[in-house]
C-alpha positions as CSV (number, residue, x, y, z in Angstrom):
1,M,3.5,17.1,-17.3
2,L,0.6,15.1,-18.6
3,L,2.2,11.8,-17.5
4,A,2.9,13.2,-14.1
5,L,-0.8,14.4,-13.8
6,I,-2.0,10.9,-14.7
7,V,0.3,9.1,-12.2
8,F,-0.6,11.6,-9.5
9,S,-4.4,11.2,-10.0
10,V,-4.4,7.5,-10.2
11,G,-2.0,7.1,-7.3
12,I,-3.7,9.5,-5.0
13,V,-7.2,7.9,-5.6
14,G,-5.9,4.4,-5.4
15,N,-3.9,4.8,-2.2
16,L,-6.7,6.8,-0.4
17,A,-9.2,4.1,-1.4
18,L,-7.0,1.3,-0.1
19,M,-6.4,3.0,3.2
20,C,-10.1,3.9,3.7
21,I,-11.2,0.4,2.9
22,V,-8.9,-1.1,5.5
23,W,-9.7,1.6,8.1
24,H,-13.5,1.5,7.8
25,N,-14.0,-2.3,7.4
26,Y,-13.8,-4.1,10.7
27,Y,-13.3,-7.6,9.3
28,L,-10.4,-6.4,7.0
29,K,-8.2,-5.2,9.9
30,S,-5.7,-8.0,9.8
31,T,-1.9,-7.6,9.9
32,W,-1.8,-8.5,6.2
33,N,-4.2,-5.7,5.1
34,C,-2.8,-3.2,7.6
35,A,0.7,-3.8,6.1
36,L,-0.8,-3.1,2.7
37,A,-2.5,0.0,4.0
38,S,0.8,1.1,5.5
39,L,2.5,0.7,2.1
40,A,-0.3,2.7,0.6
41,F,0.2,5.5,3.1
42,W,3.8,5.9,2.2
43,D,3.1,5.7,-1.5
44,F,0.6,8.4,-0.9
45,M,3.2,10.5,0.9
46,V,5.6,10.1,-2.0
47,L,3.1,11.1,-4.6
48,F,1.5,13.9,-2.6
49,F,4.7,15.6,-1.4
50,C,7.5,14.6,-3.6
51,L,6.0,14.5,-7.1
52,P,4.9,18.2,-7.2
53,V,8.2,19.4,-5.9
54,V,10.2,17.3,-8.4
55,I,8.0,18.4,-11.3
56,L,8.0,22.1,-10.3
57,N,11.8,22.0,-10.0
58,E,12.1,20.4,-13.4
59,L,9.8,23.1,-15.0
60,T,11.1,26.3,-13.2
61,K,14.6,25.2,-12.1
62,R,13.7,26.5,-8.6
63,R,13.3,24.4,-5.6
64,L,10.0,24.7,-3.6
65,M,10.7,25.2,0.1
66,G,14.4,25.6,-0.6
67,D,16.8,23.6,1.4
68,L,14.1,21.9,3.4
69,S,12.7,20.1,0.3
70,C,16.2,19.0,-0.7
71,R,16.4,17.0,2.6
72,I,12.7,16.0,3.0
73,V,12.1,14.6,-0.5
74,P,15.1,12.2,-0.5
75,Y,14.2,11.2,3.1
76,V,10.5,10.4,2.2
77,E,11.6,8.5,-0.8
78,V,14.2,6.3,1.0
79,T,11.7,5.7,3.9
80,S,9.2,4.5,1.2
81,L,11.8,2.1,-0.1
82,G,12.4,0.8,3.4
83,V,8.7,0.4,4.1
84,T,8.3,-1.5,0.8
85,T,11.4,-3.7,1.6
86,F,10.2,-4.7,5.1
87,T,6.6,-5.1,4.0
88,L,7.6,-7.6,1.3
89,C,9.7,-9.5,3.8
90,A,6.8,-9.5,6.4
91,L,4.2,-10.6,3.8
92,S,6.5,-13.4,2.7
93,I,6.8,-14.6,6.3
94,D,3.1,-14.3,6.8
95,R,2.4,-16.3,3.7
96,F,4.8,-19.1,4.8
97,H,3.0,-19.3,8.2
98,A,-0.4,-19.4,6.4
99,V,0.6,-22.3,4.1
100,T,2.4,-24.4,6.7
101,S,0.1,-23.8,9.7
102,V,-2.8,-26.0,10.8
103,P,-5.7,-25.4,8.5
104,A,-8.3,-26.1,11.2
105,R,-7.5,-22.9,13.1
106,P,-10.1,-20.2,12.2
107,Q,-9.0,-16.8,11.1
108,R,-9.7,-14.2,13.8
109,V,-9.7,-10.4,13.8
110,E,-6.4,-9.3,15.5
111,S,-6.2,-6.7,18.2
112,C,-5.0,-3.1,17.5
113,Q,-2.1,-3.5,19.9
114,S,-0.8,-6.6,18.0
115,I,-1.1,-4.9,14.6
116,L,0.5,-1.7,15.8
117,A,3.4,-3.6,17.3
118,K,4.1,-5.3,14.0
119,L,3.8,-2.1,11.9
120,S,5.9,-0.2,14.3
121,V,8.9,-2.5,13.5
122,I,8.5,-1.6,9.8
123,W,8.1,2.1,10.3
124,V,10.8,2.6,12.9
125,G,13.3,0.5,11.0
126,S,12.6,2.5,7.7
127,L,12.7,5.9,9.4
128,V,16.1,5.1,11.1
129,L,17.7,3.7,7.9
130,A,16.7,6.8,6.0
131,G,18.0,9.2,8.7
132,P,21.4,10.0,7.0
133,E,19.5,11.4,4.0
134,L,18.5,14.4,6.2
135,L,22.1,15.3,6.8
136,M,23.6,14.5,3.4
137,W,21.7,16.8,1.0
138,Q,22.3,20.5,0.6
139,L,20.9,23.3,-1.8
140,E,23.2,25.0,-4.2
141,Q,22.3,28.0,-6.4
142,E,24.2,28.8,-9.6
143,G,23.4,31.1,-12.5
144,S,22.1,29.7,-15.8
145,S,24.5,30.1,-18.7
146,R,21.7,30.9,-21.1
147,T,19.2,33.1,-19.1
148,G,21.4,34.3,-16.3
149,L,18.6,33.4,-13.8
150,P,19.4,31.4,-10.6
151,V,19.1,27.7,-10.8
152,D,18.6,25.5,-7.7
153,R,20.3,22.1,-7.5
154,C,20.4,19.5,-4.7
155,V,23.8,18.0,-4.2
156,Q,25.0,15.2,-1.9
157,Q,27.5,16.9,0.4
158,A,27.9,16.5,4.1
159,S,27.9,19.8,6.0
160,A,31.2,20.6,7.8
161,A,29.3,22.1,10.7
162,L,28.3,18.6,11.9
163,P,30.0,17.0,14.8
164,E,33.1,15.0,14.0
165,A,31.6,11.6,14.6
166,L,28.4,12.4,12.8
167,Y,30.3,13.9,9.9
168,G,32.3,10.7,9.6
169,L,29.2,8.6,9.6
170,V,27.5,10.7,6.9
171,L,30.6,10.7,4.8
172,T,30.8,6.9,5.0
173,Y,27.2,6.6,4.1
174,H,27.7,9.0,1.1
175,Q,30.6,6.8,-0.2
176,A,28.7,3.5,0.2
177,R,25.2,4.9,-0.6
178,M,24.9,3.2,-4.0
179,W,25.9,-0.3,-2.9
180,W,23.8,0.1,0.4
181,S,20.7,1.0,-1.6
182,F,21.4,-1.9,-4.0
183,G,21.9,-4.5,-1.3
184,C,19.3,-3.4,1.3
185,F,16.5,-2.0,-0.8
186,F,16.8,-4.1,-4.0
187,C,18.6,-7.5,-3.3
188,L,17.2,-8.0,0.2
189,P,13.4,-7.9,-0.6
190,L,13.6,-9.8,-3.8
191,L,15.9,-12.5,-2.6
192,F,14.1,-12.9,0.7
193,T,10.8,-13.1,-1.2
194,A,12.2,-15.7,-3.7
195,A,13.6,-17.8,-0.8
196,C,10.3,-17.7,1.1
197,Q,8.5,-18.8,-2.1
198,L,10.8,-21.7,-2.7
199,L,10.7,-22.8,1.0
200,T,7.0,-22.6,1.1
201,R,6.5,-24.6,-2.0
202,H,9.0,-27.2,-0.7
203,V,7.2,-27.5,2.6
204,S,3.8,-27.8,0.9
205,D,5.1,-30.4,-1.5
206,E,6.5,-32.4,1.4
207,K,3.1,-32.3,3.2
208,R,1.1,-33.7,0.2
209,P,2.5,-37.2,0.0
210,S,2.4,-37.7,3.8
211,S,-1.2,-36.7,3.9
212,A,-2.0,-39.0,0.9
213,S,-0.3,-42.0,2.4
214,S,-1.8,-41.7,5.9
215,A,-5.2,-42.8,7.0
216,P,-8.3,-41.2,5.6
217,S,-9.2,-39.6,8.9
218,S,-5.8,-38.0,9.5
219,A,-5.7,-36.9,5.9
220,S,-9.0,-35.2,6.1
221,C,-7.8,-33.4,9.2
222,S,-4.5,-32.3,7.8
223,A,-5.7,-31.5,4.2
224,P,-6.4,-27.7,3.7
225,S,-9.9,-26.7,3.0
226,P,-10.8,-25.2,-0.4
227,K,-11.3,-21.8,1.3
228,Q,-7.7,-21.9,2.7
229,Q,-6.4,-23.0,-0.7
230,R,-8.0,-20.0,-2.3
231,R,-6.5,-17.7,0.5
232,E,-3.1,-19.3,-0.1
233,R,-3.2,-18.7,-3.9
234,Q,-4.3,-15.1,-3.3
235,L,-1.4,-14.5,-0.8
236,T,0.9,-15.9,-3.4
237,R,-0.3,-13.7,-6.2
238,T,-0.2,-10.6,-4.0
239,V,3.4,-11.2,-2.9
240,V,4.6,-12.1,-6.4
241,A,2.9,-9.1,-8.0
242,L,4.3,-6.6,-5.4
243,A,7.8,-8.1,-5.8
244,S,7.5,-8.0,-9.6
245,I,6.4,-4.3,-9.9
246,Y,9.0,-3.3,-7.3
247,A,11.8,-5.1,-9.3
248,V,10.7,-3.7,-12.7
249,C,10.6,-0.1,-11.4
250,S,13.8,-0.3,-9.3
251,L,16.0,-2.3,-11.7
252,P,16.8,0.5,-14.2
253,E,18.2,2.9,-11.7
254,N,20.3,0.4,-9.9
255,A,21.6,-1.1,-13.2
256,W,22.9,2.3,-14.6
257,N,24.3,3.3,-11.3
258,I,26.4,0.1,-11.1
259,V,27.4,0.4,-14.7
260,L,28.6,3.9,-14.4
261,A,30.4,3.1,-11.1
262,S,32.1,0.0,-12.4
263,A,33.1,1.2,-15.9
264,G,34.4,4.5,-14.6
265,V,32.6,6.5,-17.2
266,E,32.4,10.2,-16.5
267,V,29.1,11.8,-17.4
268,G,28.0,15.3,-17.3
269,V,25.8,17.0,-14.7
270,A,22.9,17.2,-17.0
271,T,23.1,13.5,-17.9
272,R,23.2,12.6,-14.1
273,A,20.3,14.9,-13.4
274,L,18.3,13.2,-16.3
275,L,19.0,9.7,-14.9
276,A,18.0,10.8,-11.4
277,L,14.7,12.3,-12.8
278,I,14.0,9.0,-14.6
279,G,14.7,7.0,-11.4
280,Q,12.4,9.3,-9.4
281,F,9.7,9.0,-12.0
282,L,9.8,5.2,-12.0
283,M,9.4,5.4,-8.2
284,F,6.3,7.6,-8.7
285,V,4.9,5.1,-11.3
286,R,5.4,2.2,-8.8
287,A,3.7,4.2,-6.1
288,G,0.7,4.9,-8.3
289,A,0.4,1.4,-9.9
290,T,0.8,-0.6,-6.6
291,P,-2.7,0.3,-5.1
292,V,-4.4,-0.4,-8.5
293,L,-2.7,-3.8,-8.7
294,L,-3.7,-4.7,-5.1
295,L,-7.3,-3.8,-5.7
296,C,-7.4,-6.0,-8.8
297,I,-5.6,-9.0,-7.2
298,C,-6.9,-9.0,-3.6
299,R,-10.5,-10.2,-3.9
300,S,-11.7,-8.9,-0.5
301,L,-10.2,-5.4,-1.1
302,G,-11.5,-5.2,-4.6
303,Q,-15.0,-6.4,-3.6
304,A,-15.0,-3.8,-0.8
305,F,-14.0,-1.0,-3.2
306,M,-16.8,-2.0,-5.6
307,D,-19.3,-2.1,-2.8
308,C,-18.3,1.3,-1.6
309,C,-18.5,2.7,-5.2
310,C,-22.0,1.2,-5.6
311,C,-23.1,2.7,-2.3
312,C,-21.9,6.1,-3.2
313,C,-23.6,5.9,-6.6
314,D,-26.9,4.7,-5.0
315,E,-26.8,7.6,-2.5
316,C,-26.1,10.2,-5.1
317,V,-28.6,9.0,-7.6
318,P,-31.9,8.1,-5.8
319,D,-34.3,5.7,-7.5
320,P,-37.8,7.2,-7.6
321,S,-39.4,3.9,-8.6
322,A,-37.9,2.2,-5.5
323,S,-39.1,4.9,-3.2
324,S,-42.6,4.9,-4.6
325,T,-42.8,1.1,-4.4
326,S,-41.5,1.2,-0.8
327,S,-44.0,3.9,0.2
328,S,-46.9,2.0,-1.4
329,T,-45.8,-1.2,0.3
330,N,-45.7,0.5,3.7
331,A,-49.1,2.1,3.1
332,T,-50.6,-1.3,2.2
333,A,-49.0,-3.0,5.2
334,L,-50.3,-0.3,7.5
335,S,-53.9,-0.4,6.2
336,S,-54.0,-4.1,6.3
337,A,-52.6,-4.2,9.8
338,L,-55.1,-1.6,11.1
339,S,-58.1,-3.4,9.4
340,S,-57.2,-6.9,10.7
341,P,-59.0,-8.0,13.9
342,V,-55.9,-8.9,16.0
343,P,-54.9,-7.7,19.5
344,V,-53.1,-4.3,19.8
345,Q,-49.8,-6.0,20.8
346,E,-49.8,-8.1,17.6
347,D,-50.6,-5.0,15.6
348,K,-47.5,-3.2,16.9
349,L,-45.4,-6.2,16.1
350,K,-46.6,-6.2,12.4
351,I,-46.7,-2.5,11.8
352,V,-43.2,-1.6,13.1
353,P,-41.3,-4.0,10.8
354,A,-43.4,-3.0,7.8
355,L,-42.8,0.7,8.4
356,F,-39.1,0.6,9.1
357,S,-37.8,-2.3,7.1
358,D,-36.8,0.0,4.2
359,K,-35.5,2.7,6.5
360,A,-33.1,0.3,8.2
361,K,-31.5,-0.3,4.8
362,D,-30.8,3.5,4.6
363,S,-29.3,3.8,8.0
364,P,-25.9,5.3,8.4
365,A,-23.0,3.1,7.5
366,E,-21.3,3.6,10.9
367,L,-24.0,1.6,12.5
368,I,-23.2,-1.5,10.5
369,I,-20.2,-3.4,11.7
370,G,-18.0,-4.5,8.9
371,T,-19.4,-2.5,6.1
372,P,-16.9,-1.4,3.4
373,C,-18.5,2.0,2.9
């Protein structure tokens, strides 16, 4: 319970902070950052809706919201896996384009239509691939052998009331679910990320000798700037970190599922329930650790988060010395401006900036374009 509370608190705060930073900062609304915010949104959904249901079911042996939660919780979890898979593939492709593109092109703020079009591919694909989860799970109740109280269990069983074609599709998905999850949600993102990393390194290594052997003018034009080199290193660290934490948290569940299926070992219901609980908790740990890792690795996101925290602290704890200093400065400027023998028009030009220079700093954050607060 204590571990679940820590994961829930850290994950909720981290994912909300990441989404708010990208949403409120105009200059951070790129496809890369919006993909990270989309990943944070689904991690937030997994923690906010699935973690309390799973923990409550483990403590009370009753299922919150009954049969609906048996279908919604696996659907949200598999959708989150799909979003993570497609996001890793998209970030790997974006990094490849960033490294191999012309360095002279300036980075521009993309339009909302372009960003939504790219994110819709990730979301629609993930929602469609997770669709069979809504039809495969059912709620079963049985009496406890020790207490005699009813115990709720979610089992994988296709309903016979489904149409024949849909029933056959769900039954096929149920039989191939383990290998489908292993191939699509584990092997695909990791292998695709590794292939893009190797291809990007190969292309960048091929560009170096050609730029070194060419004329100085052409080499200076094709050589990446220090700013672009820092951006490339940051993109590489982000993709590698996301792939690493995804692999570490997903490997145990896939490993024991394959071992149990290949060895033909029969385990009890309690053992399978315990393994499923450990797999779900590893997913919750990944959803809580991912935003913290992104805020630590991505310099722009981390700086925006620290600036926002500093703004909130400055607003909550006013500095009396600063306010007295500013008021005395304004009074001095006003008295000196009134006593100086200058025309009235010049008096206004001097008095107005002196009076309102400090007030402009305290203006609402919505009036400042690009502020992280």
